[in-house]
N, C-alpha and C positions, 0 to 999 in steps of 0.2 A: 360400424358396419359389421356384418357377419363375415367370417373368413371366406365363405363360398361366393360372396358377391364380387362381381367383376371390378367395381370401382376400387376394391381393396387389394387388387393384385400387387401393387407396389406400395400400398398404404403404410406398412410398417417401416419402410425405409426413412420416413421423415423423423421417426423417434429413435432410431437405432444408428450406431456408427457402422461404417462399412465392415469393420472387423467382426461385428456381431452377426452379419448376414452371410450365409453360405452361398457359394457360387451356384450350387444346384437350385436354391430357392429363387435366385435371380433369373436363371435360365428357364425355370418353370413358369415364372410370372411372365417373362417375355414371350414364351411360346404360347401361353394362354391368350395374352393380349393380341398376338398376331392371328391366332386362330379365331378369336372373336371378331376381329376386323374382317377377315376373309369371309367368314360365315355371314356376317351381317350384310355386307355388300352383296353377296351372292343371293341371300334370301330376299332382300328388299328388291333387287333387280328382277329376280324371277317373279316375284309377286307383281311388281308394276308392269311387267310384260305379259302377265297372264300365263306364265309357264308352270306346269304342274310338277316339274321334277328338275332337280339339280344333279348332275353327274360330276362327281369329283375325281380327278386323276392326279397322279403325282406320288412320289415316294412318301412324303410326310403324312399322307392319309392312311398309312398302314399301321399307325401307332394307335392302339386301342383306346388309350385315355383321351386322345384328341377326337377320335371318332365319336365317342360318347358325347363330349362337349358339343361338337358340331351338330349332332342330331338334335340335341336339346335346344340349341340356339336357333336352328332353322325352324323348328316347330314354334318357338316363342315369337320370332320376328315375323313369321308368315301367318301366324294364328292357325297353324295346322294345314294351310292351303297348299303348301309346297312340300314335296317329299325329297329326301336326300338319298342319293344312291352312290355307292362306292364300287368302282370296277375291281374285279378280281385281278385284273392285269394293270392296275393303276401305275405302278412304277415304270412299266414298259411304255404305256401310253404317254406318260410325261416326257420320256426320252424321245419318242417318235415325234411328238409335238414340237419339241425343241429342234430336232433335226429338220423338220419341215419348215420351221420358221426362218432358219438360216438360209 
């Protein structure tokens, strides 16, 4: 598999010892895997409910690398029928949502 394919996020761990793998590589793979799961669930739910837009809030969505991944994945899983929007105030909205939940 190509290195850019999702299925290979942890693929090299099977052939390497733990000492050969850097912590930053493990963390990146884990973050990509979580981002893929969140985005897939969001895109497929929005598509099945006929929603034209997903609005993401929360601090983690302010990391440019993950924003790019999320946009690509939403476009893929929704066949372009769902648009992904990020709030300028995402970190604050995530905190407010948490406070309102309690």
